[in-house]
C-alpha positions in Angstrom: 92.7 125.3 38.7 94.8 124.5 41.7 95.8 121.1 43.0 94.1 121.9 46.3 90.8 122.0 44.4 91.0 118.4 43.3 93.2 116.6 45.8 91.9 114.0 48.2 92.0 114.6 52.0 92.8 113.4 54.5 95.8 111.4 53.6 97.1 108.5 55.7 100.6 109.2 57.1 102.7 106.8 59.0 106.3 106.8 60.4 108.9 104.6 58.8 109.0 102.2 61.7 105.4 101.2 61.2 105.1 97.5 60.5 103.8 96.8 56.9 101.0 94.7 58.4 99.7 97.9 60.1 100.1 99.9 56.9 98.0 97.4 55.0 95.3 97.6 57.7 95.4 101.4 57.5 94.9 101.1 53.7 92.0 98.8 54.1 90.3 100.8 56.8 90.8 104.1 54.9 90.1 102.8 51.5 93.3 104.1 50.0 96.0 102.5 47.9 98.9 104.7 48.9 100.2 105.8 52.3 102.7 108.6 52.9 105.7 107.8 55.1 106.9 110.7 57.1 109.2 111.6 59.9 108.1 115.0 61.2 106.8 117.4 58.5 108.5 116.2 55.4 107.7 113.3 53.0 110.2 110.5 53.5 108.5 108.1 51.1 105.4 106.5 49.9 104.2 103.0 49.8 101.4 101.6 47.7 99.4 98.4 47.9 101.4 97.2 44.9 104.7 97.9 46.8 103.4 95.7 49.7 102.4 93.0 47.3 105.7 92.9 45.3 108.2 93.9 48.0 106.7 92.0 50.9 104.2 89.3 50.0 105.9 88.1 46.8 109.1 87.6 48.7 107.5 85.8 51.7 108.2 88.9 53.8 107.4 89.4 57.4 104.4 91.5 58.4 106.6 93.1 61.0 108.9 94.6 58.4 109.2 98.4 58.9 107.5 100.2 56.1 110.7 102.3 55.7 112.4 99.2 54.2 109.9 98.8 51.4 108.7 102.4 50.7 109.7 104.3 47.6 112.1 107.0 48.9 112.2 110.7 48.0 108.9 110.8 46.1 108.0 113.6 43.8 105.7 116.0 45.8 103.4 118.7 44.4 102.2 121.8 46.3 98.5 122.6 46.9 98.9 126.0 45.2 100.4 124.4 42.0 98.3 124.5 38.9 96.8 121.1 37.9 98.9 121.3 34.7 102.0 120.7 36.9 100.4 117.5 38.1 99.5 116.4 34.6 103.1 117.0 33.5 104.5 115.1 36.5 102.1 112.1 36.0 103.1 112.0 32.3 106.9 112.3 32.8 107.1 109.8 35.6 104.2 107.4 34.9 102.9 107.9 38.5 99.3 107.3 39.5 99.5 109.2 42.8 101.3 112.2 44.1 101.6 113.4 47.7 100.6 117.1 48.2 102.6 119.0 50.8 103.3 122.5 51.9 105.7 124.0 54.5 103.6 122.5 57.3 103.7 119.0 56.0 101.5 116.6 54.0 98.0 118.0 53.2 96.6 115.6 50.7 97.0 113.1 47.9 96.4 113.7 44.2 95.5 110.8 42.0 94.9 110.4 38.3 91.4 109.4 39.3 91.0 112.8 41.0 92.0 114.6 37.8 89.9 112.5 35.5 86.8 113.0 37.7 87.4 116.7 37.7 87.9 116.7 33.9 84.6 114.7 33.5 82.7 117.2 35.7 84.1 120.2 33.8 83.2 118.6 30.5 79.7 117.8 31.7 79.3 121.4 33.0 80.3 122.8 29.6 78.1 120.5 27.6 74.9 120.8 29.7 73.8 124.1 28.3 74.6 123.0 24.8 72.6 119.8 25.1 69.7 121.7 26.7 69.7 124.2 23.8 69.8 121.6 21.0 67.2 119.5 22.8 64.6 122.2 23.0 62.1 122.4 20.1 63.0 125.2 17.7 60.3 127.9 17.1 59.5 128.3 13.5 59.0 131.7 12.0 55.9 132.5 9.9 
């Protein structure tokens, strides 16, 4: 299974000069906990709701601070055509919860641990449904 099959779209992308106050509003409006910071097509960084809390609010920061000052730089990025095993390995090695997904044209999605767990749950349910149905049906007895 490919990352493109389980990633979330669209993803919120902002330039590094965006005030953190506006980034927080984008997160709230879009219902996301992570925003990609980009200049042009590449991924410059990411910022999470936790980053805003710890790097801005906890330090009595200014809401006009550019997100480029508080983002995590040079994030690990996966490609939409990568197998999900690549994402599992990346999540495991780096203890990330979210990964930007990008191709040559730019950011195309966001992959979260939740996306993968929901997909695993659905696959498990799909595999078990026929088994449960079979064992739930009354067995015919031979004479």
